[in-house]
C-alpha positions as CSV (number, residue, x, y, z in Angstrom):
1,M,-52.5,24.8,-6.4
2,D,-54.2,27.1,-8.9
3,I,-52.9,26.3,-12.3
4,D,-52.9,30.0,-13.5
5,L,-50.1,30.7,-10.8
6,A,-48.0,28.1,-12.8
7,R,-49.0,29.7,-16.1
8,T,-48.4,33.2,-14.9
9,F,-44.9,31.8,-13.9
10,L,-43.9,30.8,-16.9
11,E,-45.1,33.7,-18.8
12,I,-43.0,36.0,-16.8
13,H,-40.1,33.7,-17.3
14,R,-40.9,34.0,-20.9
15,S,-41.1,37.4,-21.4
16,G,-38.9,38.8,-18.9
17,S,-40.9,41.2,-16.9
18,L,-44.5,41.4,-15.0
19,V,-45.4,43.7,-17.1
20,A,-45.1,41.9,-20.6
21,A,-46.9,39.2,-18.8
22,A,-49.9,41.2,-17.8
23,Q,-50.6,42.2,-21.3
24,R,-50.0,38.6,-22.5
25,L,-52.2,37.1,-20.2
26,H,-55.0,40.2,-20.5
27,V,-54.6,41.1,-16.6
28,T,-53.3,44.0,-14.5
29,Q,-50.0,43.9,-13.3
30,T,-51.4,44.0,-9.7
31,A,-53.0,41.0,-10.1
32,I,-49.7,39.4,-11.4
33,S,-47.8,40.2,-8.4
34,A,-50.5,39.2,-6.5
35,R,-50.2,35.7,-8.3
36,V,-46.5,35.6,-7.8
37,Q,-46.7,36.2,-4.3
38,K,-49.2,33.5,-3.5
39,L,-47.2,31.3,-5.3
40,E,-43.9,32.3,-3.2
41,Q,-45.9,31.7,-0.5
42,H,-47.1,28.2,-1.4
43,L,-43.3,27.0,-2.3
44,G,-42.0,29.3,0.4
45,C,-39.0,30.6,-1.4
46,Q,-38.5,33.3,-3.5
47,L,-38.7,33.2,-7.5
48,F,-38.2,36.4,-9.2
49,V,-35.8,39.1,-8.8
50,R,-37.4,42.0,-9.7
51,S,-35.3,45.1,-11.1
52,R,-35.7,47.8,-13.8
53,N,-35.0,46.2,-17.0
54,G,-37.8,43.1,-15.5
55,A,-37.4,39.7,-13.6
56,S,-35.3,37.1,-13.5
57,L,-35.2,33.7,-12.0
58,T,-33.3,33.1,-8.7
59,A,-31.8,29.7,-8.4
60,D,-35.1,28.2,-6.6
61,G,-37.2,29.9,-10.0
62,E,-34.7,28.0,-12.5
63,A,-35.5,25.2,-10.6
64,F,-39.3,25.5,-10.4
65,V,-39.5,25.6,-14.2
66,V,-39.4,21.8,-14.9
67,Y,-42.1,21.5,-12.5
68,A,-44.5,24.4,-14.0
69,N,-44.0,22.8,-17.3
70,Q,-45.0,19.7,-15.7
71,L,-48.1,20.8,-14.1
72,V,-49.5,23.2,-17.6
73,Q,-48.8,20.1,-19.5
74,T,-50.7,17.2,-17.3
75,W,-53.7,19.7,-16.8
76,E,-53.6,20.3,-20.2
77,A,-53.9,16.6,-20.8
78,A,-56.6,16.1,-18.3
79,R,-58.5,18.9,-20.2
80,R,-58.3,17.1,-23.6
81,D,-58.9,13.7,-22.2
82,L,-61.8,14.3,-19.8
83,P,-64.5,13.6,-19.6
84,L,-64.4,10.3,-21.4
85,P,-66.6,9.7,-24.2
86,D,-70.1,7.7,-23.5
87,G,-69.8,4.4,-23.4
88,R,-65.6,4.6,-23.4
89,H,-63.1,3.0,-21.1
90,P,-59.9,4.9,-20.1
91,V,-57.8,6.5,-22.7
92,L,-55.3,4.4,-24.6
93,R,-52.5,7.1,-25.7
94,I,-49.7,6.2,-28.0
95,G,-46.9,8.6,-29.4
96,G,-44.4,8.1,-32.3
97,E,-41.9,9.6,-33.9
98,T,-42.4,12.2,-36.9
99,S,-41.0,9.7,-39.4
100,L,-42.8,6.9,-38.2
101,C,-46.2,7.7,-38.2
102,N,-46.6,7.1,-41.8
103,P,-47.5,3.8,-42.1
104,L,-46.8,2.4,-38.8
105,V,-48.5,4.8,-36.0
106,I,-51.4,5.2,-38.6
107,D,-51.6,1.3,-39.3
108,W,-51.3,1.2,-35.1
109,I,-54.5,3.8,-34.5
110,S,-56.1,1.7,-37.3
111,A,-56.1,-1.7,-35.4
112,L,-56.5,0.0,-32.1
113,H,-59.8,1.6,-33.5
114,Q,-61.2,-1.7,-35.4
115,Q,-59.8,-4.5,-32.3
116,V,-60.2,-2.1,-29.1
117,P,-63.6,-0.4,-30.0
118,G,-64.2,0.0,-25.7
119,H,-61.4,2.1,-25.4
120,A,-60.8,6.0,-26.9
121,I,-57.4,6.8,-28.6
122,R,-55.3,9.8,-28.5
123,S,-52.2,9.6,-30.3
124,E,-49.4,12.0,-31.3
125,V,-46.3,12.5,-33.4
126,G,-43.0,14.3,-32.5
127,D,-39.4,13.9,-31.4
128,S,-38.1,11.3,-29.3
129,D,-37.0,13.6,-26.5
130,T,-40.5,15.0,-26.4
131,L,-42.4,11.5,-26.6
132,L,-40.1,9.9,-23.9
133,R,-40.4,12.7,-21.4
134,K,-44.4,12.6,-21.9
135,L,-44.1,8.8,-21.3
136,E,-41.9,9.1,-18.0
137,Q,-44.5,11.6,-17.0
138,D,-47.5,8.9,-17.6
139,Q,-48.7,11.9,-20.3
140,L,-48.4,8.7,-22.9
141,D,-48.5,4.8,-22.4
142,A,-46.5,3.7,-25.1
143,V,-44.3,5.3,-28.0
144,V,-42.2,4.1,-30.7
145,V,-39.0,5.6,-31.2
146,Y,-35.4,5.1,-33.0
147,Q,-33.6,6.3,-29.5
148,P,-35.1,5.1,-26.7
149,S,-33.9,6.4,-22.8
150,Y,-33.1,3.5,-20.8
151,A,-34.7,5.4,-17.5
152,P,-35.9,3.3,-14.3
153,G,-39.1,1.9,-14.9
154,L,-39.3,1.8,-18.7
155,Q,-39.3,-1.2,-20.8
156,V,-37.4,-1.2,-24.1
157,E,-38.5,-3.7,-26.5
158,Q,-36.6,-3.6,-30.2
159,L,-39.7,-3.4,-32.6
160,L,-38.0,-3.2,-36.5
161,E,-34.3,-4.1,-37.0
162,E,-33.3,-1.6,-39.8
163,K,-30.5,0.2,-41.7
164,L,-30.0,3.4,-43.2
165,V,-28.6,2.7,-46.5
166,R,-27.5,5.5,-49.2
167,V,-29.2,6.0,-52.3
168,R,-29.0,8.2,-55.4
169,S,-31.6,9.5,-58.0
170,V,-31.1,7.5,-61.2
171,H,-31.1,10.8,-63.2
172,Q,-29.2,13.3,-61.0
173,A,-26.9,11.7,-58.2
174,E,-26.3,15.2,-56.7
175,P,-26.6,16.9,-54.6
176,Y,-25.8,14.8,-51.4
177,V,-28.5,15.5,-48.9
178,Y,-27.8,15.1,-45.5
179,I,-30.8,13.8,-43.3
180,D,-30.3,14.2,-39.3
181,W,-31.2,11.0,-37.8
182,G,-30.1,12.0,-34.9
183,E,-27.0,12.3,-32.5
184,A,-25.7,8.6,-32.6
185,F,-26.1,8.7,-36.4
186,R,-24.3,12.4,-36.8
187,R,-21.1,10.8,-35.0
188,Q,-21.2,7.6,-37.2
189,H,-21.9,9.5,-40.3
190,D,-19.1,12.0,-39.8
191,A,-16.9,9.7,-38.6
192,A,-17.6,7.5,-41.9
193,L,-17.8,10.3,-44.5
194,P,-15.7,13.2,-43.1
195,D,-15.8,14.9,-46.5
196,L,-19.9,15.2,-46.2
197,A,-19.6,16.2,-42.6
198,H,-20.7,19.6,-43.6
199,P,-23.3,19.1,-46.1
200,S,-24.6,22.2,-47.9
201,L,-27.9,20.9,-48.0
202,S,-29.4,19.5,-44.9
203,V,-33.0,18.6,-43.7
204,N,-34.5,17.0,-40.1
205,L,-37.4,15.0,-41.5
206,G,-37.0,11.7,-44.2
207,P,-40.0,12.2,-46.2
208,M,-39.1,15.7,-46.7
209,A,-35.7,14.9,-48.2
210,L,-36.9,12.0,-50.1
211,Q,-39.5,14.0,-51.7
212,F,-37.1,16.7,-52.4
213,I,-34.7,13.7,-54.4
214,L,-37.2,11.9,-56.2
215,E,-38.3,15.9,-57.7
216,H,-34.5,17.4,-58.0
217,G,-32.0,14.6,-57.9
218,G,-29.9,13.8,-55.2
219,S,-28.6,11.1,-52.6
220,G,-28.8,10.6,-49.2
221,Y,-29.6,7.9,-46.4
222,F,-33.0,6.6,-45.8
223,R,-34.3,3.5,-44.0
224,T,-34.7,0.6,-46.3
225,R,-38.1,-0.3,-45.8
226,V,-39.0,3.3,-47.5
227,V,-36.7,3.1,-50.2
228,Q,-37.5,-0.4,-51.0
229,S,-40.3,0.2,-53.7
230,Y,-38.2,3.1,-55.4
231,L,-35.1,0.5,-55.8
232,D,-37.2,-2.0,-57.0
233,R,-39.1,0.3,-59.8
234,G,-35.2,1.8,-60.8
235,V,-36.1,5.2,-60.0
236,L,-33.6,5.0,-57.2
237,E,-30.2,3.0,-57.0
238,R,-28.2,2.1,-54.6
239,V,-24.6,4.2,-53.9
240,P,-22.0,1.4,-54.6
241,Q,-19.4,1.0,-51.2
242,A,-21.5,3.5,-49.6
243,P,-21.3,2.5,-45.6
244,E,-24.5,1.3,-44.1
245,F,-25.9,2.5,-40.5
246,T,-28.2,0.1,-38.2
247,Y,-31.2,2.4,-37.2
248,P,-33.8,0.2,-35.2
249,T,-37.3,1.2,-34.0
250,Y,-37.9,0.8,-30.7
251,L,-41.4,0.0,-28.5
252,V,-40.8,2.0,-25.0
253,Y,-43.5,1.5,-22.2
254,T,-43.9,2.1,-18.7
255,R,-44.0,-1.1,-16.4
256,D,-46.2,0.0,-13.4
257,R,-49.0,1.3,-15.6
258,D,-49.5,-1.7,-17.9
259,S,-53.2,-3.2,-18.3
260,V,-55.0,-5.9,-20.5
261,A,-55.9,-3.2,-23.1
262,L,-51.9,-1.9,-23.2
263,Q,-50.9,-5.3,-23.6
264,Q,-53.2,-5.9,-26.6
265,A,-52.1,-2.6,-28.2
266,R,-48.5,-3.5,-27.8
267,S,-49.4,-7.1,-29.4
268,L,-51.3,-5.4,-32.6
269,L,-48.5,-2.7,-32.7
270,R,-46.2,-5.9,-33.3
271,H,-48.4,-7.1,-35.8
272,V,-48.8,-4.1,-38.3
273,A,-45.3,-3.6,-37.9
274,T,-44.7,-6.8,-39.4
275,G,-47.0,-6.4,-42.2
276,D,-46.8,-5.3,-45.7
277,S,-48.1,-1.8,-45.7
278,D,-46.7,0.8,-48.1
279,W,-43.5,2.3,-46.2
280,S,-42.9,4.7,-49.3
281,Q,-43.9,7.2,-47.6
282,R,-45.0,9.1,-51.0
283,W,-46.9,12.5,-50.7
284,D,-48.9,12.0,-53.8
285,P,-52.7,13.0,-53.0
286,L,-55.0,10.5,-53.3
287,I,-57.9,11.9,-55.5
């Protein structure tokens, strides 16, 4: 199927009309209508209901949104990865959650580059849902996440045992900064600390919250590896009698796409995960 048909379908869905889609895609409305007709013929069903107000999805159209996104994403991944660099074997595609990119994913990439020189490497960071979805769609080979999916065909392996502990600035203990560590943490946090269930300051990225507290004061929950160096130097301190929460990191990969290179990649990841890298996530630039 022509990939432009899927792109056109998604653009109509996003913009709400054939006219707006034509403007965004820089083609005529006649061309858009022809693409929709061709797509509906391919699928044997009606995808849109047209009216004066635009175009709305039918039930079949709603169902096709997922498939259309997969088609476009898979095509874009193929365009990125092909052709392979000269002399390279198939690509190793890895992913990690944003808060794990420094140092874990960076160290993993470095180890792969040095010890698996025959393979090209593609890496990306993002949220766990996106990474796991791409893993299931064979767009990634292995990912490191906090909250794994136990879908059929996926192998889940605990990589790091970690806790979230509450720390505060030794100079200024307020405000409390809520860091969004996922739905499971939210439930446990709100049950254990109902007075902090509706904080005035919240962020969805640990390194940003840490930088704020280091510069302006406050307290929040962070992974033990990240704050240990600040605790050792007396910059931060543990909040007495604050509850702790388990927060392990997992390696997830597909069982049926295994290879010698992926086995080596996983072994390297386990090695760097237990190394002595700097987990402090400082944002100070190197001069």
